[in-house]
N, C-alpha and C positions, 0 to 999 in steps of 0.2 A: 594927538598921539605922535610920538617921535620914535624913530627906529634906529638902532645901532646895528650895522651889518659888518660882519667880519668873516674871513676865510679861516676855518679851523684846520690847520695842516695835520694835526694829530688824528682827528676823526675822519679825514678824507681818505678814500681808497679802500676802506674795509667796512664790515658790518652792513648796516643799511645803506651806507654810501660806497659800497663796493664799485670800483671803476668810476667813481664820481668825485666831485669836489663837494665837501661839506661846508655850507655857509650857515653860520649861526646868526640869528636875528633876535635882538632883545627889544621887546615892545616897552617903551617908557611913557609914562603919563606927562612928564615935564622935561624941559631941556636940562634942568639940574641933574635929573636921574641919568639922562643920556650922556651928559658930560662925564659923570662919575663912571659909567660903564665904559665909555671910550678910553678913559685914562687907565682903568683896570685892565682892559683888553691889551693896551699897549705895553703893560707890564708882563704880559704872558707871551713867551717865545713862540708858542704854537699858533697864535692869532696874527694874521697878516691882513693887509688892506682893510683897516678899520675905518668905517665911514658912518657919519650921522646923516640920516635921511628923513625927509618929511613925509614920505610915502612908503608903504610896504614894498620891499624889493620883489620883483616879479620872478616867478619860477622860470628856469631855462633848462634846456636839455643838458644833461650831464652834471647838474647841480642839485644837491639835496639841501633844502632849507630846513634847519632846525630852529623852530620859533619858541622863544621863552618869554615869559612876562617878567618884568623887573621885580614884581612882588614875590616871584618864586625863587629868586636868586639869594644866595647867602655867602658867607665867608669872604674870600678875597674879592669877589665881585662887588662887594659893598664897601671896600676899603677907602674909596674916595668920596663916598656919599656924605652929604652935610658939610662939604668944604674942606675937611681935614683928613689926612691919611691916618687910619687907625690900624692897630695890629690885628691881623686876621688869622 
């Protein structure tokens, strides 16, 4: 399992992440999936500090982790999957 961790500036500070930083973690089965998610996240202005990790990021005080599976994502998140950027 490979993980892509990113700080979501849009979702931070309100809702379930009130007074917290929202960190989105995408669980990927392959490095190819992780590379595609990393590139898609870098295209999104609200995503900062995008990192590929070999272990699940640990919970910390003041941080809300939103964990998603690669298979649950769609649209622009899959734009770089299979090597070529596609229209999403």
